C-alpha positions as a printed NumPy array, in Angstrom:
array([[  3.005,  16.595, -40.306],
       [  6.569,  18.089, -39.931],
       [  9.116,  17.254, -37.44 ],
       [  8.051,  19.8  , -34.84 ],
       [  4.608,  21.039, -36.448],
       [  1.395,  18.992, -35.736],
       [ -1.262,  19.074, -38.251],
       [ -4.067,  22.272, -38.418],
       [ -6.11 ,  19.472, -40.206],
       [ -8.812,  18.44 , -37.443],
       [ -8.561,  14.672, -38.202],
       [ -7.657,  12.146, -35.474],
       [ -4.826,  11.466, -33.084],
       [ -1.102,  11.648, -33.738],
       [  0.591,  10.631, -31.144],
       [  4.99 ,  10.929, -31.53 ],
       [  7.35 ,   9.846, -29.572],
       [ 10.209,  12.726, -29.215],
       [ 13.995,  11.96 , -28.295],
       [ 16.143,  14.056, -26.307],
       [ 19.32 ,  14.134, -24.591],
       [ 19.85 ,  17.267, -22.907],
       [ 17.706,  20.223, -21.672],
       [ 18.674,  21.65 , -24.77 ],
       [ 17.125,  19.664, -26.997],
       [ 14.158,  19.345, -25.311],
       [ 13.324,  22.862, -25.021],
       [ 14.097,  22.85 , -28.74 ],
       [ 11.156,  20.316, -29.213],
       [  8.869,  21.379, -26.751],
       [  8.552,  25.201, -26.886],
       [  8.039,  25.217, -30.557],
       [  5.4  ,  23.043, -30.482],
       [  3.383,  24.53 , -27.917],
       [  3.978,  28.387, -29.339],
       [  2.666,  27.055, -32.741],
       [ -0.245,  25.577, -30.8  ],
       [ -0.978,  28.867, -29.103],
       [ -0.354,  31.053, -32.055],
       [ -3.238,  28.643, -33.952],
       [ -5.132,  29.671, -31.023],
       [ -5.38 ,  25.916, -30.035],
       [ -6.118,  24.566, -26.199],
       [ -2.656,  23.853, -25.005],
       [ -1.516,  21.351, -22.302],
       [  1.241,  19.687, -20.743],
       [  1.744,  16.76 , -18.296],
       [  5.598,  15.727, -16.992],
       [  7.498,  16.126, -14.04 ],
       [  8.462,  19.312, -12.379],
       [ 11.735,  19.576, -13.394],
       [ 10.589,  19.371, -17.344],
       [  7.535,  22.225, -16.373],
       [  9.771,  24.507, -14.814],
       [ 12.065,  24.166, -18.013],
       [  9.341,  25.059, -20.46 ],
       [  7.658,  27.501, -18.486],
       [ 10.849,  29.441, -18.081],
       [ 11.536,  29.559, -21.672],
       [  7.863,  30.354, -22.798],
       [  7.793,  33.198, -20.97 ],
       [  4.568,  35.047, -20.102],
       [  3.229,  32.65 , -22.903],
       [  3.341,  29.665, -20.411],
       [  0.406,  31.258, -18.559],
       [ -1.508,  29.746, -21.835],
       [ -0.489,  26.483, -21.061],
       [ -2.659,  24.236, -18.767],
       [  0.062,  22.792, -16.573],
       [  0.051,  19.379, -15.088],
       [  2.378,  17.641, -12.796],
       [  2.355,  14.247, -13.89 ],
       [  4.026,  13.161, -11.042],
       [  0.661,  13.571,  -8.84 ],
       [ -1.666,  13.266, -12.084],
       [  0.163,  10.341, -13.584],
       [  1.817,   8.791, -10.206],
       [ -0.734,   5.468, -11.439],
       [ -0.333,   5.53 , -15.307],
       [ -4.311,   3.838, -15.145],
       [ -4.97 ,   7.112, -14.424],
       [ -3.874,   9.154, -17.215],
       [ -6.104,   8.411, -19.967],
       [ -9.376,   9.396, -18.619],
       [ -8.046,  11.828, -15.704],
       [ -6.113,  13.7  , -17.877],
       [ -5.849,  13.342, -21.433],
       [ -9.757,  13.059, -21.982],
       [-10.528,  15.321, -19.554],
       [ -8.606,  18.332, -21.239],
       [ -9.841,  17.024, -24.976],
       [-13.682,  16.889, -23.465],
       [-13.35 ,  19.918, -21.91 ],
       [-12.249,  21.366, -25.178],
       [-14.619,  19.536, -27.728],
       [-15.864,  21.792, -30.585],
       [-12.864,  24.011, -30.213],
       [-10.8  ,  22.308, -32.954],
       [ -7.655,  20.106, -32.511],
       [ -6.057,  20.363, -29.207],
       [ -2.417,  19.967, -28.031],
       [ -0.731,  18.108, -25.719],
       [  2.961,  16.907, -24.275],
       [  2.719,  13.834, -21.935],
       [  5.728,  12.172, -20.543],
       [  4.596,   9.408, -18.173],
       [  8.397,   7.87 , -18.445],
       [ 11.106,   8.815, -16.982],
       [ 14.415,   7.167, -15.073],
       [ 12.625,   7.339, -11.48 ],
       [  9.693,   5.118, -12.106],
       [  9.727,   1.567, -11.046],
       [  9.694,  -2.022, -13.143],
       [  6.073,  -2.021, -11.833],
       [  5.346,   1.424, -12.583],
       [  7.26 ,   1.739, -15.681],
       [  5.536,  -1.405, -17.161],
       [  2.251,   0.273, -16.222],
       [  3.444,   3.668, -18.37 ],
       [  4.221,   1.467, -20.938],
       [  0.939,   0.23 , -21.544],
       [ -0.702,   3.698, -21.185],
       [  1.05 ,   4.705, -23.804],
       [ -0.14 ,   2.042, -26.034],
       [ -3.794,   2.219, -25.135],
       [ -3.449,   6.126, -26.235],
       [ -3.613,   4.83 , -29.709],
       [ -6.547,   3.102, -28.909],
       [ -8.788,   5.003, -26.823],
       [ -7.756,   8.589, -28.233],
       [ -7.5  ,   7.365, -31.865],
       [-10.513,   9.248, -33.175],
       [ -9.776,  12.336, -31.18 ],
       [ -8.836,  15.557, -32.651],
       [ -5.593,  15.722, -30.609],
       [ -1.66 ,  15.416, -31.26 ],
       [ -0.275,  14.079, -27.751],
       [  3.593,  14.883, -27.542],
       [  5.629,  12.169, -25.6  ],
       [  9.089,  12.827, -24.724],
       [ 11.603,  10.188, -24.385],
       [ 15.7  ,  11.11 , -22.287],
       [ 17.367,   9.091, -24.23 ],
       [ 20.912,   9.769, -21.666],
       [ 18.952,   8.413, -18.713],
       [ 16.499,   5.739, -20.163],
       [ 17.638,   2.373, -20.998],
       [ 17.595,   1.362, -24.269],
       [ 14.671,  -1.329, -23.552],
       [ 12.861,   1.732, -22.849],
       [ 13.233,   3.703, -26.203],
       [ 12.676,   0.635, -28.272],
       [  9.185,   0.24 , -25.653],
       [  8.587,   3.911, -27.164],
       [  8.91 ,   2.953, -30.973],
       [  6.358,  -0.04 , -30.265],
       [  4.015,   2.821, -29.141],
       [  4.266,   5.554, -31.127],
       [  3.514,   5.509, -34.801],
       [  5.912,   8.582, -35.626],
       [  9.359,   9.025, -33.88 ],
       [ 11.167,  12.426, -33.677],
       [ 14.809,  12.896, -32.986],
       [ 16.956,  16.044, -33.596],
       [ 14.352,  17.563, -35.848],
       [ 13.737,  14.69 , -37.971],
       [ 10.138,  13.598, -37.818],
       [ 10.289,   9.145, -39.109],
       [  7.668,   6.277, -38.714],
       [  8.174,   4.112, -36.485],
       [  9.069,   0.442, -38.173],
       [  8.342,  -1.125, -34.581],
       [  5.016,  -0.045, -33.918],
       [  3.052,  -3.048, -32.465],
       [ -0.932,  -3.392, -32.001],
       [ -2.021,  -1.348, -29.527],
       [ -4.118,  -4.042, -27.526],
       [ -2.214,  -6.323, -28.271],
       [  1.254,  -5.066, -26.889],
       [ -0.733,  -3.548, -23.632],
       [ -1.98 ,  -6.999, -23.1  ],
       [  1.628,  -8.623, -23.389],
       [  2.968,  -5.644, -20.611],
       [  0.606,  -6.644, -18.706],
       [  1.734,  -9.829, -16.823],
       [  1.397, -12.387, -16.107],
       [  2.542, -10.114, -13.043],
       [  5.722, -10.597, -11.114],
       [  6.142, -12.518,  -7.744],
       [  6.45 , -10.191,  -5.321],
       [  9.102, -10.811,  -1.863],
       [  6.744,  -8.923,   0.405],
       [  5.866, -10.053,   3.907],
       [  2.358, -12.497,   3.848],
       [ -0.162, -11.176,   5.844],
       [ -2.738, -13.184,   4.716],
       [ -5.035, -15.267,   2.047],
       [ -8.936, -15.201,   1.966],
       [-11.173, -17.176,  -0.07 ],
       [-14.142, -14.578,  -0.076],
       [-17.873, -15.31 ,  -1.939],
       [-21.377, -13.491,  -1.82 ],
       [-22.599, -12.369,  -0.137],
       [-20.703, -11.466,   2.929],
       [-17.395, -11.73 ,   0.939],
       [-16.413,  -8.159,  -0.089],
       [-17.343,  -6.975,   3.252],
       [-14.382,  -9.362,   4.865],
       [-12.229,  -8.797,   2.3  ],
       [-12.299,  -4.397,   3.216],
       [-12.255,  -5.769,   7.262],
       [ -9.042,  -7.616,   6.301],
       [ -7.202,  -4.981,   4.147],
       [ -8.05 ,  -2.151,   6.88 ],
       [ -6.244,  -4.667,   9.373],
       [ -3.178,  -5.792,   7.636],
       [ -2.871,  -1.902,   6.364],
       [ -3.621,  -0.901,  10.02 ],
       [ -0.121,  -3.09 ,  11.416],
       [  2.022,  -2.12 ,   8.383],
       [  1.468,   1.399,   9.296],
       [ -0.577,   3.236,   6.009],
       [ -2.623,   6.266,   7.212],
       [ -5.931,   6.146,   7.969],
       [ -6.937,   8.161,   4.944],
       [ -4.995,   5.935,   2.614],
       [ -6.366,   2.874,   4.411],
       [ -9.866,   3.65 ,   3.934],
       [ -9.068,   4.423,   0.662],
       [ -7.398,   0.851,  -0.297],
       [-10.444,  -0.641,   1.628],
       [-12.778,   1.243,  -0.823],
       [-10.48 ,  -0.055,  -3.68 ],
       [-10.334,  -4.048,  -3.02 ],
       [-13.95 ,  -3.826,  -1.823],
       [-15.192,  -2.451,  -5.274],
       [-13.049,  -5.367,  -6.692],
       [-14.218,  -8.234,  -4.538],
       [-17.855,  -6.978,  -5.511],
       [-17.229,  -7.267,  -9.231],
       [-15.55 , -10.46 ,  -8.639],
       [-19.051, -11.892,  -6.968],
       [-21.366, -10.202,  -9.024],
       [-19.701, -10.675, -12.45 ],
       [-17.79 , -14.42 , -12.747],
       [-20.54 , -15.761,  -9.612],
       [-17.657, -17.287,  -7.93 ],
       [-15.32 , -16.867,  -5.185],
       [-12.576, -15.4  ,  -5.466],
       [ -9.043, -15.209,  -3.459],
       [ -7.644, -12.255,  -1.759],
       [ -3.851, -11.941,  -1.288],
       [ -2.26 ,  -8.963,   1.516],
       [  1.178,  -8.503,   2.083],
       [  3.733,  -5.439,   2.673],
       [  6.587,  -4.775,   0.644],
       [  9.928,  -3.905,   2.238],
       [ 11.808,  -1.045,   0.296],
       [ 14.651,  -1.794,  -1.817],
       [ 16.641,  -0.064,  -4.849],
       [ 13.925,  -0.886,  -7.446],
       [ 10.556,  -0.345,  -5.643],
       [  9.095,   1.647,  -2.762],
       [  7.8  ,   0.273,   0.123],
       [  3.783,  -0.321,  -0.31 ],
       [  1.194,  -2.604,   1.087],
       [ -0.267,  -4.942,  -1.404],
       [ -3.469,  -6.037,  -2.135],
       [ -3.812,  -8.728,  -5.046],
       [ -7.553, -10.216,  -5.812],
       [ -8.034, -12.787,  -8.372],
       [-11.165, -14.8  ,  -9.706],
       [-12.017, -16.632, -12.553],
       [-13.436, -13.676, -14.597],
       [-12.22 , -12.239, -17.927],
       [-12.13 ,  -8.578, -19.062],
       [-11.754,  -8.543, -22.499],
       [-12.054,  -4.558, -22.94 ],
       [ -8.155,  -3.319, -22.941],
       [ -9.385,  -0.031, -21.741],
       [-11.776,  -1.464, -19.006],
       [-11.091,   1.814, -15.865],
       [ -9.968,   3.971, -18.298],
       [-12.982,   5.349, -20.203],
       [-14.383,   8.683, -19.053],
       [-17.835,   9.16 , -17.387],
       [-19.08 ,   8.638, -14.045],
       [-21.417,   5.389, -12.183],
       [-23.795,   6.265, -14.311],
       [-22.243,   5.4  , -17.657],
       [-20.877,   2.201, -16.245],
       [-17.772,   0.475, -18.765],
       [-15.801,  -0.119, -15.414],
       [-16.6  ,   2.574, -13.384],
       [-15.148,   0.433, -10.42 ],
       [-12.012,   0.124, -11.953],
       [-11.829,   3.456, -12.745],
       [-12.26 ,   4.62 ,  -9.098],
       [ -9.637,   1.679,  -7.83 ],
       [ -7.065,   3.435, -10.73 ],
       [ -8.151,   7.145,  -8.636],
       [ -7.352,   5.813,  -5.26 ],
       [ -4.057,   4.031,  -5.496],
       [ -0.408,   4.223,  -6.412],
       [ -0.415,   2.063,  -8.677],
       [ -3.06 ,  -0.543, -10.131],
       [ -1.743,  -3.785, -12.666],
       [ -4.485,  -5.71 , -13.917],
       [ -3.478,  -8.922, -16.286],
       [ -6.988, -10.809, -17.064],
       [ -6.657, -14.285, -19.264],
       [ -9.743, -15.899, -21.044],
       [ -7.954, -18.652, -19.823],
       [ -6.391, -18.313, -16.022],
       [ -9.068, -15.484, -14.932],
       [ -8.332, -11.882, -14.019],
       [ -5.871, -10.857, -10.944],
       [ -5.926,  -6.993, -10.056],
       [ -3.29 ,  -5.908,  -7.663],
       [ -3.257,  -2.925,  -5.486],
       [ -0.644,  -1.181,  -4.503],
       [ -0.367,   1.975,  -1.651],
       [  2.928,   3.389,  -0.757],
       [  3.926,   3.358,   2.949],
       [  5.565,   6.476,   4.305],
       [  8.589,   7.892,   3.129],
       [  7.213,   5.843,  -0.239],
       [  5.304,   7.832,  -1.566],
       [  7.132,   8.594,  -5.379],
       [ 10.626,   8.048,  -6.592],
       [ 11.969,  11.264,  -7.361],
       [ 12.205,  12.002, -11.137],
       [ 16.111,  12.474, -12.045],
       [ 16.765,  15.586, -14.652],
       [ 16.315,  18.753, -15.313]])
């Protein structure tokens, strides 16, 4: 692969990180990449914050109408949605069409610390989830707005690095599953106002969990439709606990106040004694009949953020977050 050109052989996944410093370098690194795909007749998609979509669309002109554009602050609000709901959905839609070409920007300076950690996990797991897929997924990183640690993480999650038109192999590239597991926790303690803790078990436990979540979310001021989504998500996880572990689980609910790092939110956490061995659980494509963690995939679709930490010795923790009014999303900077 040359600096800005993907191989035309079908092959498997190519997943470079692209380091840019300003609007000009962003355009120089993305627009030729997209144009080459369009000229080659490849399906082409871009998922990025709105300011970046607008910048590239202006530079492409009429050709922008041939690029599938997705606002990553919506489609990738929860990074756990991106592999199945954005990348795999596009790749599978064009199965048999040869190679597909994607720009995906899941990490920007507006991400909260918890969102950032989930986005790094996502970047690592792309390499496992799409390893045999005929796709090039180019991931831009803003070297002026992101912390040095974020750029170092990009080197750990991407086999190839692109900067100033030069392509190099990453000497820091890490095993995807191991690095994703390391990024998953244990989850940090939250300073929110504790609402309730509840031990639950079969057969009535999941229903009790749903009712407790509904009451806590109502008191916290979460909108009714989002309360319903959080109740369904918590119910799915509680069902997984009683079905797959056969032992009690622990529900913890709290409300987090907004600060400089995190938005105000209702947080629901379920802990149990089980272990999730598959690092991609909840990120597989398919519906309910396909199994493979469909319940957790549904949870990813419903919540603003889902964090999962699973250890064979310590069990599994699933933390589900719903942002309260005024804190739905931190606007990305730049552009």
